[in-house]
MITOR-872684 format. One line per 8 residues: number of its first residue (from 1); their letters; for each residue x, y, z of C-alpha. Coordinates in steps of 0.001 Angstrom, whole numbers. Example, Ala and Ser with C-alpha at 12.3 -4.5 7.8 and 13.67 -1.06 7.14 Angstrom:
BEGIN
1 = as = 12300,-4500,7800 ~ 13670,-1060,7140 $
***
This chain:
BEGIN
1 = xxxxxxxx = 43831,-96227,142331 ~ 40815,-94053,141516 ~ 37420,-95452,142421 ~ 35023,-96242,139578 ~ 32725,-93558,140998 ~ 35464,-90903,140965 ~ 35192,-88241,138258 ~ 38269,-87691,136132 $
9 = xxxxxxxx = 39294,-84044,136567 ~ 42385,-83605,134420 ~ 45379,-85384,132932 ~ 48972,-84170,133121 ~ 50820,-85782,130221 ~ 54029,-85482,128235 ~ 53810,-83135,125235 ~ 57289,-83369,123707 $
17 = xxxxxxxx = 59995,-85994,123302 ~ 61988,-84859,126347 ~ 58915,-85121,128584 ~ 58015,-88548,127148 ~ 61465,-89915,128016 ~ 61227,-88327,131471 ~ 57904,-90023,132328 ~ 58972,-93335,130801 $
25 = xxxxxxxx = 61953,-93331,133177 ~ 59602,-92658,136100 ~ 57361,-95543,135020 ~ 60236,-98037,134960 ~ 60644,-97600,138709 ~ 57884,-98082,141310 ~ 55677,-95118,140367 ~ 52481,-93447,141547 $
33 = xxxxxxxx = 49358,-95411,140502 ~ 47952,-92335,138748 ~ 50713,-92578,136099 ~ 49289,-94410,133093 ~ 50352,-94889,129482 ~ 49308,-96370,126171 ~ 50839,-96395,122723 ~ 49880,-92749,122161 $
41 = xxxxxxxx = 50486,-90984,125476 ~ 51921,-91166,128962 ~ 50879,-89074,131940 ~ 48994,-88738,135200 ~ 45226,-89021,135524 ~ 43810,-87102,138491 ~ 40261,-87388,139823 ~ 37791,-85787,142218 $
49 = xxxxxxxx = 36760,-88547,144648 ~ 33176,-89497,145382 ~ 31561,-88661,148721 ~ 32008,-92288,149813 ~ 35686,-92416,148888 ~ 38155,-92809,151757 ~ 40366,-90269,149993 ~ 37760,-87501,150230 $
57 = xxxxxxxx = 39574,-84581,151884 ~ 38362,-82108,154447 ~ 39267,-78449,154562 ~ 38642,-75095,156179 ~ 36710,-72411,154311 ~ 39903,-70542,153393 ~ 41895,-73562,152224 ~ 41858,-75717,149130 $
65 = xxxxxxxx = 40824,-79322,149661 ~ 42334,-80524,146414 ~ 46079,-79965,145958 ~ 48489,-81796,143663 ~ 52234,-81149,143903 ~ 54533,-81427,140886 ~ 58264,-82079,141055 ~ 61183,-84470,141017 $
73 = xxxxxxxx = 60783,-85556,144615 ~ 63689,-85634,147081 ~ 67170,-86401,145796 ~ 68766,-89685,146975 ~ 71243,-87736,149106 ~ 68431,-85904,150910 ~ 66549,-89142,151472 ~ 69649,-90683,153037 $
81 = xxxxxxxx = 70035,-87602,155227 ~ 66418,-87960,156356 ~ 65223,-84592,155014 ~ 62780,-83596,152270 ~ 61383,-87104,151965 ~ 57976,-86052,150592 ~ 57127,-87465,147155 ~ 54861,-85247,145010 $
89 = xxxxxxxx = 51642,-86643,143538 ~ 52866,-85764,140022 ~ 56371,-87217,140129 ~ 58771,-86218,137342 ~ 61939,-88122,138275 ~ 62634,-91772,139225 ~ 63239,-92250,142958 ~ 66518,-94131,142551 $
97 = xxxxxxxx = 68672,-95039,145546 ~ 71613,-93108,144109 ~ 71990,-90186,141676 ~ 72142,-90971,137946 ~ 73118,-88830,134940 ~ 69460,-88836,133878 ~ 68122,-87677,137263 ~ 70864,-85056,137487 $
105 = xxxxxxxx = 69748,-83634,134126 ~ 66097,-83512,135210 ~ 66900,-81871,138549 ~ 68844,-79158,136739 ~ 65489,-77932,135352 ~ 62865,-79145,137840 ~ 62879,-78791,141627 ~ 61842,-81258,144332 $
113 = xxxxxxxx = 58496,-79413,144556 ~ 58417,-77331,141389 ~ 54778,-76222,141417 ~ 51420,-76971,142982 ~ 48048,-77212,141287 ~ 44970,-76650,143415 ~ 41253,-75885,143305 ~ 40761,-72315,144524 $
121 = xxxxxxxx = 38627,-72345,147674 ~ 36246,-69578,146527 ~ 36340,-69434,142741 ~ 36820,-73225,142269 ~ 39101,-72679,139281 ~ 42292,-74693,138902 ~ 45342,-72582,139783 ~ 49006,-73401,139197 $
129 = xxxxxxxx = 51444,-71810,141635 ~ 55216,-71807,141193 ~ 57428,-73044,144027 ~ 60703,-72342,142273 ~ 62880,-69468,141138 ~ 63115,-71114,137723 ~ 60686,-69923,135052 ~ 57500,-71878,134373 $
137 = xxxxxxxx = 55849,-70998,131069 ~ 52092,-71220,130505 ~ 51672,-71021,126732 ~ 49121,-68448,125498 ~ 48081,-67855,129093 ~ 47657,-64082,129326 ~ 44770,-61848,128264 ~ 46355,-61290,124820 $
145 = xxxxxxxx = 47058,-65012,124318 ~ 50765,-64423,124888 ~ 52890,-66781,126983 ~ 52851,-66237,130748 ~ 56058,-66708,132754 ~ 55670,-67283,136493 ~ 58304,-67551,139227 ~ 58227,-68293,142907 $
153 = xxxxxxxx = 58219,-65050,144869 ~ 56464,-62915,147449 ~ 53612,-61747,145195 ~ 50956,-64382,144571 ~ 49946,-62672,141334 ~ 53502,-63084,139998 ~ 53837,-66735,140953 ~ 50443,-68130,139917 $
161 = xxxxxxxx = 48058,-68400,136978 ~ 44612,-69853,136327 ~ 44499,-72805,133931 ~ 41539,-71662,131886 ~ 41512,-73694,128675 ~ 40510,-77293,128109 ~ 44076,-77923,126907 ~ 46853,-76066,128758 $
169 = xxxxxxxx = 50477,-76392,127640 ~ 53183,-75880,130276 ~ 56977,-75809,129974 ~ 59458,-76636,132729 ~ 62832,-75980,131102 ~ 63092,-78271,128042 ~ 60108,-80371,129159 ~ 56647,-79622,127738 $
177 = xxxxxxxx = 53481,-80971,129341 ~ 49777,-80875,128562 ~ 47254,-80389,131360 ~ 43898,-81307,129857 ~ 40543,-81153,131632 ~ 38601,-84393,131266 ~ 35245,-83425,132806 ~ 32639,-83948,130088 $
185 = xxxxxxxx = 29600,-81669,129647 ~ 27408,-84521,130947 ~ 29520,-84762,134120 ~ 29534,-81010,134798 ~ 26571,-80957,137227 ~ 27816,-83921,139271 ~ 31336,-82502,139300 ~ 30026,-79151,140587 $
193 = xxxxxxxx = 28062,-80892,143352 ~ 31187,-82715,144531 ~ 33277,-79562,144567 ~ 30552,-77669,146431 ~ 30488,-80287,149205 ~ 33905,-79062,150291 ~ 33602,-75294,149834 ~ 30924,-72941,151203 $
201 = xxxxxxxx = 29104,-70990,148493 ~ 28014,-67377,148451 ~ 25409,-65728,146210 ~ 27652,-64481,143388 ~ 30600,-66886,143657 ~ 31641,-68486,140367 ~ 30709,-72159,140370 ~ 33305,-74649,139104 $
209 = xxxxxxxx = 34617,-72891,136029 ~ 35836,-76030,134263 ~ 36377,-75836,130490 ~ 34516,-78788,128947 ~ 34891,-77715,125303 ~ 37571,-76142,123124 ~ 35648,-72864,122998 ~ 37770,-69952,124200 $
217 = xxxxxxxx = 36658,-68647,127625 ~ 35342,-65074,127682 ~ 38105,-62821,128989 ~ 37765,-59138,129797 ~ 41185,-57693,130565 ~ 42580,-60005,133293 ~ 39178,-61438,134243 ~ 37595,-64718,133171 $
225 = xxxxxxxx = 33936,-63668,133100 ~ 31307,-65862,134726 ~ 27885,-64196,134681 ~ 26061,-60916,135134 ~ 25096,-60264,138732 ~ 21296,-60522,138674 ~ 20625,-57313,140620 ~ 22763,-55200,138265 $
233 = xxxxxxxx = 22762,-54321,134582 ~ 26460,-53443,134435 ~ 28298,-55748,136883 ~ 29700,-59204,136140 ~ 31236,-61781,138430 ~ 34421,-63475,137318 ~ 37873,-64706,138267 ~ 41251,-62969,138131 $
241 = xxxxxxxx = 43265,-65105,135698 ~ 46474,-64481,137638 ~ 45623,-65522,141200 ~ 42155,-67091,140895 ~ 40467,-64623,143249 ~ 36759,-63963,142584 ~ 36236,-60418,141335 ~ 33427,-58176,140166 $
249 = xxxxxxxx = 33766,-56128,136981 ~ 31720,-52986,136427 ~ 31256,-51028,133206 ~ 30875,-47231,133317 ~ 29536,-45122,130461 ~ 31958,-42288,129768 ~ 30258,-38884,130018 ~ 32018,-35598,129382 $
257 = xxxxxxxx = 29999,-33765,132045 ~ 30955,-36202,134827 ~ 34431,-37070,133586 ~ 36416,-35411,136383 ~ 34106,-36793,139080 ~ 34576,-40362,137814 ~ 38353,-39924,137530 ~ 38534,-38646,141113 $
265 = xxxxxxxx = 36440,-41546,142431 ~ 38435,-44207,140573 ~ 41708,-42642,141680 ~ 40524,-42507,145298 ~ 39342,-46135,145334 ~ 42615,-47336,143796 ~ 44476,-46178,146928 ~ 42563,-48687,149080 $
273 = xxxxxxxx = 43406,-51839,147116 ~ 45558,-53263,149920 ~ 44204,-51301,152906 ~ 41119,-53252,154056 ~ 41254,-51866,157602 ~ 40260,-48438,156236 ~ 36753,-49692,155398 ~ 36654,-48497,151767 $
281 = xxxxxxxx = 36434,-51134,149043 ~ 39485,-50694,146836 ~ 39505,-51343,143114 ~ 42067,-53663,141564 ~ 42457,-52489,137961 ~ 40928,-49994,135525 ~ 40891,-50194,131729 ~ 38779,-49154,128748 $
289 = xxxxxxxx = 37204,-50791,125721 ~ 40479,-50220,123828 ~ 42224,-52435,126414 ~ 44309,-49578,127735 ~ 45283,-49029,131338 ~ 45105,-46271,132500 ~ 41911,-45981,130417 ~ 41220,-43325,127789 $
297 = xxxxxxxx = 39059,-41512,130343 ~ 42250,-40502,132194 ~ 43902,-39028,129083 ~ 43219,-35297,128780 ~ 43506,-35422,124984 ~ 41158,-38385,124596 ~ 37876,-37897,122736 ~ 35201,-39785,124658 $
305 = xxxxxxxx = 33139,-40162,121479 ~ 35673,-42815,120453 ~ 35814,-44533,123843 ~ 32423,-45071,125389 ~ 33159,-47390,128320 ~ 35549,-47624,131254 ~ 35831,-50840,133272 ~ 37152,-51546,136733 $
313 = xxxxxxxx = 37525,-54687,138829 ~ 37127,-55076,142584 ~ 36926,-57954,145081 ~ 33699,-59932,144712 ~ 31522,-59402,147775 ~ 29886,-62347,149513 ~ 26784,-60231,150066 ~ 25612,-56688,150682 $
321 = xxxxxxxx = 23340,-55162,153301 ~ 20290,-56023,151169 ~ 20933,-59756,151600 ~ 19870,-61972,154502 ~ 18361,-59548,156978 ~ 19256,-59857,160638 ~ 16426,-59785,163143 ~ 18687,-58179,165699 $
329 = xxxxxxxx = 22096,-56563,166281 ~ 23206,-58907,169034 ~ 26204,-60743,167617 ~ 29703,-59290,167695 ~ 29985,-60020,163971 ~ 26931,-57959,163017 ~ 28042,-54995,165153 ~ 31570,-55267,163727 $
337 = xxxxxxxx = 30186,-54930,160190 ~ 28538,-51645,161168 ~ 31812,-50440,162699 ~ 33797,-51335,159563 ~ 31530,-49249,157328 ~ 31634,-46327,159765 ~ 35449,-46524,159593 ~ 35127,-46271,155809 $
345 = xxxxxxxx = 32933,-43188,156035 ~ 35262,-41529,158562 ~ 38233,-42231,156277 ~ 36369,-40723,153341 ~ 35431,-37577,155274 ~ 38952,-37234,156702 ~ 40287,-37219,153133 ~ 37971,-34319,152286 $
353 = xxxxxxxx = 35437,-36372,150305 ~ 31776,-37161,150829 ~ 29953,-40164,149402 ~ 26585,-38713,148455 ~ 24839,-41972,147600 ~ 25136,-44420,150513 ~ 22538,-47162,150350 ~ 22379,-50790,151559 $
361 = xxxxxxxx = 23559,-52311,148278 ~ 26794,-50274,148461 ~ 27701,-51686,151892 ~ 29492,-54898,150973 ~ 30708,-57879,152973 ~ 33943,-59431,151692 ~ 35433,-62303,153657 ~ 35211,-61193,157306 $
369 = xxxxxxxx = 34970,-57425,156826 ~ 32413,-54923,155582 ~ 33223,-52039,153252 ~ 31710,-48938,151715 ~ 31833,-49078,147937 ~ 32295,-45694,146288 ~ 29781,-44547,143694 ~ 31681,-44091,140419 $
377 = xxxxxxxx = 28705,-42547,138592 ~ 27935,-39045,139821 ~ 24689,-39318,141781 ~ 21698,-37625,140205 ~ 18783,-36268,142215 ~ 17806,-39280,144339 ~ 14463,-41021,144389 ~ 12518,-41017,147632 $
385 = xxxxxxxx = 14134,-43411,150098 ~ 14647,-43800,153828 ~ 18375,-43345,153055 ~ 17805,-39715,152007 ~ 17887,-37347,154993 ~ 14783,-35191,155563 ~ 16576,-31857,155092 ~ 17264,-32787,151467 $
393 = xxxxxxxx = 13554,-32600,150649 ~ 13114,-29444,152724 ~ 15944,-27629,150906 ~ 13770,-27184,147782 ~ 16640,-27277,145306 ~ 19233,-25569,147530 ~ 21210,-28780,148149 ~ 24516,-26879,148025 $
401 = xxxxxxxx = 23571,-25233,151335 ~ 23379,-28606,153110 ~ 26117,-30294,155145 ~ 26965,-33266,152913 ~ 28746,-35090,155749 ~ 25538,-35113,157812 ~ 23611,-36415,154781 ~ 26140,-39283,154671 $
409 = xxxxxxxx = 25726,-39981,158398 ~ 21957,-40275,158001 ~ 22298,-42488,154910 ~ 24743,-44835,156644 ~ 22539,-45296,159721 ~ 19458,-45805,157528 ~ 21363,-48431,155515 ~ 22339,-50196,158750 $
417 = xxxxxxxx = 18718,-50117,159821 ~ 17763,-51786,156555 ~ 19736,-54820,157782 ~ 17270,-55189,160639 ~ 14040,-53522,159480 ~ 12190,-53456,156190 ~ 11169,-49942,155225 ~ 9010,-49028,152252 $
425 = xxxxxxxx = 11383,-48683,149262 ~ 10032,-45247,148289 ~ 9635,-43776,151775 ~ 10206,-40017,151896 ~ 11198,-39089,155434 ~ 8777,-36576,156909 ~ 8300,-35582,160535 ~ 5576,-38203,160785 $
433 = xxxxxxxx = 7622,-41053,159259 ~ 10656,-39916,161261 ~ 8665,-40284,164484 ~ 7630,-43764,163317 ~ 11283,-44727,162719 ~ 12279,-43529,166187 ~ 9347,-45428,167745 ~ 10347,-48621,165917 $
441 = xxxxxxxx = 13892,-48197,167215 ~ 12553,-47791,170754 ~ 10505,-51001,170507 ~ 13498,-52922,169151 ~ 15573,-51616,172032 ~ 12990,-52737,174590 ~ 12868,-56174,172935 ~ 16655,-56452,173285 $
449 = xxxxxxxx = 17265,-56579,169528 ~ 19272,-53324,169533 ~ 21283,-52887,172720 ~ 21301,-49606,174677 ~ 24551,-47967,173459 ~ 23921,-48913,169823 ~ 20285,-47810,170126 ~ 21371,-44406,171399 $
457 = xxxxxxxx = 23907,-44058,168553 ~ 21199,-44904,166019 ~ 18978,-42168,167469 ~ 21795,-39607,167247 ~ 22745,-40522,163676 ~ 19073,-40392,162649 ~ 18340,-37109,164416 ~ 15919,-34823,162577 $
465 = xxxxxxxx = 18207,-31792,162824 ~ 21567,-32274,161019 ~ 23494,-30393,163718 ~ 22335,-32988,166276 ~ 23992,-35813,164341 ~ 27594,-36760,165182 ~ 30381,-36569,162657 ~ 31771,-39908,161475 $
473 = xxxxxxxx = 34855,-39465,163675 ~ 32684,-38640,166700 ~ 30506,-41680,166029 ~ 33623,-43875,166007 ~ 34330,-42771,169590 ~ 30890,-43892,170792 ~ 30620,-46451,173599 ~ 28575,-48703,171282 $
481 = xxxxxxxx = 31843,-50061,169848 ~ 33495,-51003,173149 ~ 32487,-54706,172970 ~ 34304,-55178,169660 ~ 37234,-52876,170444 ~ 37976,-54265,173922 ~ 39591,-57516,172647 ~ 41792,-55460,170314 $
489 = xxxxxxxx = 42904,-53215,173168 ~ 43749,-56266,175290 ~ 45720,-57795,172413 ~ 47650,-54549,171799 ~ 48514,-54333,175494 ~ 49647,-57969,175484 ~ 51915,-57405,172475 ~ 53294,-54187,173992 $
497 = xxxxxxxx = 54077,-55976,177265 ~ 55692,-58854,175377 ~ 57853,-56444,173366 ~ 58912,-54585,176510 ~ 59717,-57871,178259 ~ 61828,-59068,175322 ~ 63649,-55721,175239 ~ 64325,-55902,178972 $
505 = xxxxxxxx = 65591,-59471,178592 ~ 68047,-58359,175890 ~ 69259,-55486,178070 ~ 69828,-57888,180978 ~ 71861,-60224,178778 ~ 73963,-57337,177508 ~ 74591,-56148,181070 ~ 76029,-59495,182238 $
513 = xxxxx = 79848,-59072,182325 ~ 82081,-61619,180663 ~ 83916,-63914,183071 ~ 87628,-64074,182344 ~ 89016,-67506,181515 $
***
């Protein structure tokens, strides 16, 4: 039974005659205590326990603490055989000792574990995930208020959906159910506190998106919007309504003069959606204000006067290199973040592109990796900043004569340095300020904050003369990265040896002659 201090989260109740009969049959047998009924309804009432409750779960940062399984439970034959004996929290079939015509009918539409409902570990929304090959219908669940059909499968986006309304109607075969959130507006703050006890929070994470009224949630394409990110005028945080992942959505103003540049950047970033090891932050989807994907911007015949904005979504970063400064580059994690972004720059240069606008806020940390985010707006002449290499100011308008890859190398190292040092925001690098930067690096090296190999790489990447700076690929070969690469080399060697040993073992078995009977 729920404690009096538990907060009711949602109910899962019958919403048509077939479902009413189904749950009444469950109630006639010994049934879960969460199943309740009155003269008007029958269903399950699920709660978030208080901190003092013995049922309070524990979890890792990447797991959901709160999971409810839905299904018929094991069949009598499987129980007798000693397999699949787990009973779901939301039970939809009586646990009789032998099969009945009624249970046979139910099991023809609903599996032992048909679906799970859980609180997403980062976005804290309630997600339903199919565990069956049979269709589950979420009524009016997509971005156009059309029904969503989900199936069990390999793609999480195809087998899950976010339950985003106060009242959510679900169909399992002929059975219709209503999942209704029961957190009241007055309980919202306490509910959020309880959820946050179990999940670590990051600056822009959505916080317990629980519908407490019948007002339609704000949806932009496939994203349930949360709030504008404070440091930006055109970026929102939100949740992907298919898999519950936190995302960021950015709006771009369509400009005829930069049209091709923006198309190229969006197209490039789209290739890195599922390639995190490359170090470039991939985008998930692009669309326009007409709700078209690909957006009007990509259509050669499109008049941009009639389509002023293009949107794209990307994974929501936990932080960027402007957040939470480090006092030193001693930990493996901090050095690994630098390496990840250098990998991104090398990948970009190897593809024949340059970035042109690297700065700390475009170096993003998502989960356990760091990424370079591409600049979708064509950079204009930059303001004075430590991230702008000195030769830019000396070129006196002849920027096309400069080596753009060496400008990127300087900007990346200066952005790294921002993680450890605070430079004046409008610093124009001159010979005098450059000498000051190098002296500060030297003092940090002597204090042990920046170790020798990394210190020497910093000095090379921040060399006054562009030709003295390494390329991104050369910088990747530097000895500064050995501490983080060594474990990977050892692991690759271990796997190679294991594979060779298994292959040799198979060859030995094949070589053993058969003994005649």
